[in-house]
N, CA, C and O atoms as a GROMACS GRO file, in nm:
protein
  308
    1UNK      N    1  -0.146  -1.002  -3.639
    1UNK     CA    2  -0.222  -1.036  -3.520
    1UNK      C    3  -0.130  -1.105  -3.420
    1UNK      O    4  -0.058  -1.198  -3.456
    2UNK      N    5  -0.131  -1.059  -3.297
    2UNK     CA    6  -0.051  -1.123  -3.194
    2UNK      C    7  -0.141  -1.204  -3.103
    2UNK      O    8  -0.259  -1.172  -3.084
    3UNK      N    9  -0.085  -1.307  -3.048
    3UNK     CA   10  -0.159  -1.393  -2.958
    3UNK      C   11  -0.110  -1.368  -2.816
    3UNK      O   12  -0.001  -1.315  -2.795
    4UNK      N   13  -0.192  -1.407  -2.719
    4UNK     CA   14  -0.153  -1.389  -2.580
    4UNK      C   15  -0.027  -1.470  -2.551
    4UNK      O   16  -0.022  -1.591  -2.576
    5UNK      N   17   0.073  -1.402  -2.499
    5UNK     CA   18   0.194  -1.470  -2.457
    5UNK      C   19   0.231  -1.420  -2.318
    5UNK      O   20   0.188  -1.311  -2.278
    6UNK      N   21   0.308  -1.495  -2.247
    6UNK     CA   22   0.351  -1.455  -2.115
    6UNK      C   23   0.446  -1.336  -2.123
    6UNK      O   24   0.441  -1.249  -2.037
    7UNK      N   25   0.529  -1.331  -2.224
    7UNK     CA   26   0.633  -1.229  -2.234
    7UNK      C   27   0.584  -1.098  -2.293
    7UNK      O   28   0.660  -1.001  -2.294
    8UNK      N   29   0.462  -1.092  -2.343
    8UNK     CA   30   0.418  -0.970  -2.408
    8UNK      C   31   0.473  -0.965  -2.549
    8UNK      O   32   0.530  -1.063  -2.598
    9UNK      N   33   0.457  -0.851  -2.615
    9UNK     CA   34   0.503  -0.838  -2.752
    9UNK      C   35   0.545  -0.695  -2.779
    9UNK      O   36   0.507  -0.604  -2.705
   10UNK      N   37   0.623  -0.675  -2.883
   10UNK     CA   38   0.662  -0.542  -2.926
   10UNK      C   39   0.582  -0.504  -3.049
   10UNK      O   40   0.545  -0.591  -3.129
   11UNK      N   41   0.555  -0.375  -3.065
   11UNK     CA   42   0.483  -0.330  -3.183
   11UNK      C   43   0.580  -0.311  -3.299
   11UNK      O   44   0.698  -0.345  -3.286
   12UNK      N   45   0.534  -0.257  -3.409
   12UNK     CA   46   0.618  -0.241  -3.528
   12UNK      C   47   0.737  -0.149  -3.504
   12UNK      O   48   0.840  -0.162  -3.570
   13UNK      N   49   0.723  -0.054  -3.410
   13UNK     CA   50   0.833   0.037  -3.378
   13UNK      C   51   0.936  -0.024  -3.284
   13UNK      O   52   1.039   0.037  -3.258
   14UNK      N   53   0.910  -0.144  -3.235
   14UNK     CA   54   1.002  -0.210  -3.144
   14UNK      C   55   0.976  -0.178  -2.998
   14UNK      O   56   1.048  -0.226  -2.910
   15UNK      N   57   0.874  -0.095  -2.970
   15UNK     CA   58   0.840  -0.061  -2.832
   15UNK      C   59   0.738  -0.161  -2.778
   15UNK      O   60   0.671  -0.230  -2.854
   16UNK      N   61   0.728  -0.166  -2.646
   16UNK     CA   62   0.634  -0.258  -2.582
   16UNK      C   63   0.492  -0.228  -2.629
   16UNK      O   64   0.452  -0.112  -2.634
   17UNK      N   65   0.418  -0.332  -2.663
   17UNK     CA   66   0.281  -0.318  -2.713
   17UNK      C   67   0.183  -0.309  -2.596
   17UNK      O   68   0.130  -0.411  -2.550
   18UNK      N   69   0.160  -0.188  -2.549
   18UNK     CA   70   0.069  -0.166  -2.436
   18UNK      C   71  -0.074  -0.205  -2.471
   18UNK      O   72  -0.144  -0.262  -2.388
   19UNK      N   73  -0.117  -0.175  -2.592
   19UNK     CA   74  -0.255  -0.206  -2.630
   19UNK      C   75  -0.283  -0.356  -2.619
   19UNK      O   76  -0.383  -0.397  -2.560
   20UNK      N   77  -0.195  -0.435  -2.675
   20UNK     CA   78  -0.212  -0.580  -2.668
   20UNK      C   79  -0.205  -0.633  -2.526
   20UNK      O   80  -0.282  -0.721  -2.488
   21UNK      N   81  -0.112  -0.578  -2.447
   21UNK     CA   82  -0.097  -0.623  -2.309
   21UNK      C   83  -0.221  -0.589  -2.226
   21UNK      O   84  -0.264  -0.669  -2.143
   22UNK      N   85  -0.277  -0.470  -2.247
   22UNK     CA   86  -0.396  -0.430  -2.171
   22UNK      C   87  -0.516  -0.513  -2.212
   22UNK      O   88  -0.597  -0.551  -2.127
   23UNK      N   89  -0.530  -0.541  -2.340
   23UNK     CA   90  -0.641  -0.626  -2.386
   23UNK      C   91  -0.628  -0.766  -2.327
   23UNK      O   92  -0.727  -0.822  -2.278
   24UNK      N   93  -0.508  -0.823  -2.330
   24UNK     CA   94  -0.487  -0.956  -2.272
   24UNK      C   95  -0.517  -0.956  -2.123
   24UNK      O   96  -0.582  -1.047  -2.072
   25UNK      N   97  -0.469  -0.852  -2.052
   25UNK     CA   98  -0.492  -0.843  -1.907
   25UNK      C   99  -0.641  -0.828  -1.877
   25UNK      O  100  -0.690  -0.885  -1.780
   26UNK      N  101  -0.713  -0.752  -1.960
   26UNK     CA  102  -0.857  -0.734  -1.939
   26UNK      C  103  -0.933  -0.865  -1.960
   26UNK      O  104  -1.027  -0.896  -1.887
   27UNK      N  105  -0.893  -0.942  -2.059
   27UNK     CA  106  -0.957  -1.072  -2.085
   27UNK      C  107  -0.936  -1.165  -1.965
   27UNK      O  108  -1.031  -1.228  -1.918
   28UNK      N  109  -0.814  -1.174  -1.918
   28UNK     CA  110  -0.784  -1.262  -1.806
   28UNK      C  111  -0.853  -1.213  -1.679
   28UNK      O  112  -0.904  -1.294  -1.601
   29UNK      N  113  -0.856  -1.081  -1.658
   29UNK     CA  114  -0.924  -1.025  -1.541
   29UNK      C  115  -1.074  -1.052  -1.548
   29UNK      O  116  -1.138  -1.077  -1.446
   30UNK      N  117  -1.132  -1.047  -1.668
   30UNK     CA  118  -1.274  -1.077  -1.684
   30UNK      C  119  -1.306  -1.220  -1.648
   30UNK      O  120  -1.407  -1.248  -1.583
   31UNK      N  121  -1.222  -1.311  -1.691
   31UNK     CA  122  -1.241  -1.452  -1.656
   31UNK      C  123  -1.232  -1.469  -1.504
   31UNK      O  124  -1.311  -1.541  -1.444
   32UNK      N  125  -1.134  -1.402  -1.443
   32UNK     CA  126  -1.118  -1.409  -1.298
   32UNK      C  127  -1.241  -1.353  -1.227
   32UNK      O  128  -1.289  -1.411  -1.130
   33UNK      N  129  -1.292  -1.238  -1.276
   33UNK     CA  130  -1.409  -1.176  -1.214
   33UNK      C  131  -1.529  -1.271  -1.214
   33UNK      O  132  -1.590  -1.295  -1.111
   34UNK      N  133  -1.561  -1.323  -1.332
   34UNK     CA  134  -1.681  -1.405  -1.342
   34UNK      C  135  -1.666  -1.541  -1.273
   34UNK      O  136  -1.764  -1.594  -1.220
   35UNK      N  137  -1.547  -1.597  -1.273
   35UNK     CA  138  -1.529  -1.724  -1.202
   35UNK      C  139  -1.536  -1.701  -1.051
   35UNK      O  140  -1.591  -1.783  -0.978
   36UNK      N  141  -1.480  -1.590  -1.003
   36UNK     CA  142  -1.489  -1.558  -0.859
   36UNK      C  143  -1.633  -1.527  -0.820
   36UNK      O  144  -1.679  -1.571  -0.714
   37UNK      N  145  -1.703  -1.454  -0.903
   37UNK     CA  146  -1.843  -1.422  -0.876
   37UNK      C  147  -1.927  -1.549  -0.871
   37UNK      O  148  -2.012  -1.566  -0.783
   38UNK      N  149  -1.904  -1.637  -0.966
   38UNK     CA  150  -1.976  -1.764  -0.967
   38UNK      C  151  -1.947  -1.849  -0.845
   38UNK      O  152  -2.038  -1.908  -0.787
   39UNK      N  153  -1.821  -1.855  -0.807
   39UNK     CA  154  -1.783  -1.934  -0.690
   39UNK      C  155  -1.846  -1.876  -0.563
   39UNK      O  156  -1.894  -1.950  -0.476
   40UNK      N  157  -1.845  -1.743  -0.553
   40UNK     CA  158  -1.906  -1.679  -0.436
   40UNK      C  159  -2.056  -1.705  -0.429
   40UNK      O  160  -2.110  -1.729  -0.321
   41UNK      N  161  -2.121  -1.700  -0.542
   41UNK     CA  162  -2.265  -1.723  -0.547
   41UNK      C  163  -2.299  -1.868  -0.510
   41UNK      O  164  -2.394  -1.893  -0.436
   42UNK      N  165  -2.222  -1.961  -0.562
   42UNK     CA  166  -2.247  -2.103  -0.534
   42UNK      C  167  -2.227  -2.134  -0.386
   42UNK      O  168  -2.299  -2.216  -0.330
   43UNK      N  169  -2.130  -2.069  -0.323
   43UNK     CA  170  -2.103  -2.098  -0.182
   43UNK      C  171  -2.197  -2.023  -0.088
   43UNK      O  172  -2.192  -2.043   0.033
   44UNK      N  173  -2.283  -1.937  -0.143
   44UNK     CA  174  -2.384  -1.872  -0.061
   44UNK      C  175  -2.343  -1.736  -0.005
   44UNK      O  176  -2.410  -1.684   0.084
   45UNK      N  177  -2.236  -1.679  -0.056
   45UNK     CA  178  -2.195  -1.546  -0.012
   45UNK      C  179  -2.297  -1.446  -0.066
   45UNK      O  180  -2.340  -1.459  -0.181
   46UNK      N  181  -2.338  -1.346   0.014
   46UNK     CA  182  -2.432  -1.246  -0.038
   46UNK      C  183  -2.378  -1.180  -0.166
   46UNK      O  184  -2.257  -1.162  -0.181
   47UNK      N  185  -2.469  -1.146  -0.257
   47UNK     CA  186  -2.431  -1.094  -0.388
   47UNK      C  187  -2.340  -0.973  -0.381
   47UNK      O  188  -2.241  -0.965  -0.454
   48UNK      N  189  -2.371  -0.877  -0.294
   48UNK     CA  190  -2.288  -0.756  -0.286
   48UNK      C  191  -2.147  -0.790  -0.239
   48UNK      O  192  -2.050  -0.731  -0.289
   49UNK      N  193  -2.134  -0.881  -0.146
   49UNK     CA  194  -2.002  -0.923  -0.099
   49UNK      C  195  -1.927  -0.998  -0.209
   49UNK      O  196  -1.807  -0.979  -0.226
   50UNK      N  197  -1.997  -1.082  -0.282
   50UNK     CA  198  -1.935  -1.158  -0.392
   50UNK      C  199  -1.886  -1.064  -0.501
   50UNK      O  200  -1.779  -1.087  -0.559
   51UNK      N  201  -1.961  -0.958  -0.531
   51UNK     CA  202  -1.919  -0.862  -0.633
   51UNK      C  203  -1.794  -0.788  -0.590
   51UNK      O  204  -1.703  -0.767  -0.670
   52UNK      N  205  -1.789  -0.747  -0.463
   52UNK     CA  206  -1.670  -0.679  -0.412
   52UNK      C  207  -1.548  -0.772  -0.418
   52UNK      O  208  -1.442  -0.732  -0.464
   53UNK      N  209  -1.565  -0.895  -0.373
   53UNK     CA  210  -1.454  -0.991  -0.374
   53UNK      C  211  -1.408  -1.020  -0.517
   53UNK      O  212  -1.288  -1.026  -0.543
   54UNK      N  213  -1.502  -1.037  -0.609
   54UNK     CA  214  -1.467  -1.065  -0.748
   54UNK      C  215  -1.397  -0.944  -0.811
   54UNK      O  216  -1.306  -0.962  -0.892
   55UNK      N  217  -1.439  -0.824  -0.776
   55UNK     CA  218  -1.374  -0.704  -0.829
   55UNK      C  219  -1.230  -0.692  -0.780
   55UNK      O  220  -1.141  -0.657  -0.857
   56UNK      N  221  -1.208  -0.722  -0.653
   56UNK     CA  222  -1.072  -0.718  -0.598
   56UNK      C  223  -0.985  -0.823  -0.667
   56UNK      O  224  -0.870  -0.795  -0.704
   57UNK      N  225  -1.039  -0.943  -0.685
   57UNK     CA  226  -0.963  -1.049  -0.753
   57UNK      C  227  -0.930  -1.012  -0.896
   57UNK      O  228  -0.819  -1.036  -0.943
   58UNK      N  229  -1.027  -0.952  -0.967
   58UNK     CA  230  -1.005  -0.914  -1.106
   58UNK      C  231  -0.902  -0.801  -1.118
   58UNK      O  232  -0.816  -0.805  -1.206
   59UNK      N  233  -0.911  -0.701  -1.030
   59UNK     CA  234  -0.813  -0.591  -1.033
   59UNK      C  235  -0.672  -0.641  -1.004
   59UNK      O  236  -0.576  -0.599  -1.068
   60UNK      N  237  -0.662  -0.731  -0.908
   60UNK     CA  238  -0.531  -0.790  -0.876
   60UNK      C  239  -0.478  -0.869  -0.994
   60UNK      O  240  -0.360  -0.857  -1.028
   61UNK      N  241  -0.563  -0.949  -1.057
   61UNK     CA  242  -0.520  -1.029  -1.172
   61UNK      C  243  -0.479  -0.941  -1.289
   61UNK      O  244  -0.383  -0.973  -1.359
   62UNK      N  245  -0.549  -0.830  -1.311
   62UNK     CA  246  -0.515  -0.737  -1.418
   62UNK      C  247  -0.373  -0.684  -1.397
   62UNK      O  248  -0.292  -0.684  -1.490
   63UNK      N  249  -0.344  -0.638  -1.275
   63UNK     CA  250  -0.211  -0.583  -1.246
   63UNK      C  251  -0.102  -0.689  -1.254
   63UNK      O  252   0.007  -0.662  -1.305
   64UNK      N  253  -0.130  -0.808  -1.206
   64UNK     CA  254  -0.033  -0.917  -1.212
   64UNK      C  255  -0.001  -0.952  -1.357
   64UNK      O  256   0.115  -0.972  -1.392
   65UNK      N  257  -0.103  -0.960  -1.441
   65UNK     CA  258  -0.082  -0.994  -1.582
   65UNK      C  259   0.005  -0.889  -1.651
   65UNK      O  260   0.096  -0.924  -1.725
   66UNK      N  261  -0.023  -0.761  -1.626
   66UNK     CA  262   0.061  -0.656  -1.685
   66UNK      C  263   0.205  -0.665  -1.635
   66UNK      O  264   0.299  -0.648  -1.712
   67UNK      N  265   0.221  -0.691  -1.506
   67UNK     CA  266   0.356  -0.702  -1.450
   67UNK      C  267   0.433  -0.817  -1.514
   67UNK      O  268   0.551  -0.803  -1.545
   68UNK      N  269   0.367  -0.930  -1.534
   68UNK     CA  270   0.433  -1.044  -1.597
   68UNK      C  271   0.471  -1.012  -1.741
   68UNK      O  272   0.582  -1.044  -1.785
   69UNK      N  273   0.379  -0.949  -1.814
   69UNK     CA  274   0.407  -0.916  -1.954
   69UNK      C  275   0.520  -0.814  -1.967
   69UNK      O  276   0.597  -0.819  -2.064
   70UNK      N  277   0.531  -0.721  -1.874
   70UNK     CA  278   0.638  -0.622  -1.878
   70UNK      C  279   0.771  -0.681  -1.831
   70UNK      O  280   0.876  -0.620  -1.849
   71UNK      N  281   0.767  -0.799  -1.771
   71UNK     CA  282   0.889  -0.864  -1.727
   71UNK      C  283   0.939  -0.810  -1.594
   71UNK      O  284   1.059  -0.814  -1.567
   72UNK      N  285   0.850  -0.760  -1.510
   72UNK     CA  286   0.891  -0.710  -1.380
   72UNK      C  287   0.939  -0.825  -1.294
   72UNK      O  288   0.874  -0.929  -1.284
   73UNK      N  289   1.054  -0.804  -1.232
   73UNK     CA  290   1.112  -0.907  -1.148
   73UNK      C  291   1.204  -0.842  -1.046
   73UNK      O  292   1.231  -0.722  -1.054
   74UNK      N  293   1.250  -0.919  -0.953
   74UNK     CA  294   1.339  -0.870  -0.849
   74UNK      C  295   1.469  -0.822  -0.914
   74UNK      O  296   1.526  -0.894  -0.996
   75UNK      N  297   1.516  -0.701  -0.878
   75UNK     CA  298   1.641  -0.652  -0.937
   75UNK      C  299   1.759  -0.742  -0.901
   75UNK      O  300   1.770  -0.792  -0.789
   76UNK      N  301   1.845  -0.761  -0.998
   76UNK     CA  302   1.964  -0.842  -0.974
   76UNK      C  303   2.068  -0.759  -0.902
   76UNK      O  304   2.084  -0.640  -0.931
   77UNK      N  305   2.138  -0.819  -0.810
   77UNK     CA  306   2.238  -0.746  -0.731
   77UNK      C  307   2.377  -0.770  -0.786
   77UNK      O  308   2.474  -0.717  -0.732
   0.00000   0.00000   0.00000
């Protein structure tokens, strides 16, 4: 069993563990979605607008989490 880490993990074959990274990213994106939705609702934003905003935040967080786990960074010159 692997735990969520910033660096991601390798599977038994030594390749990047996409399954674990996607599950971790989905969990974090879900937290982002529901916290954004809750914040939008509390501040009085209409529900449809809050859902759109929360979806955008969750999709962005999902991609950012995968990028961090894959180690994407500015190329060295």
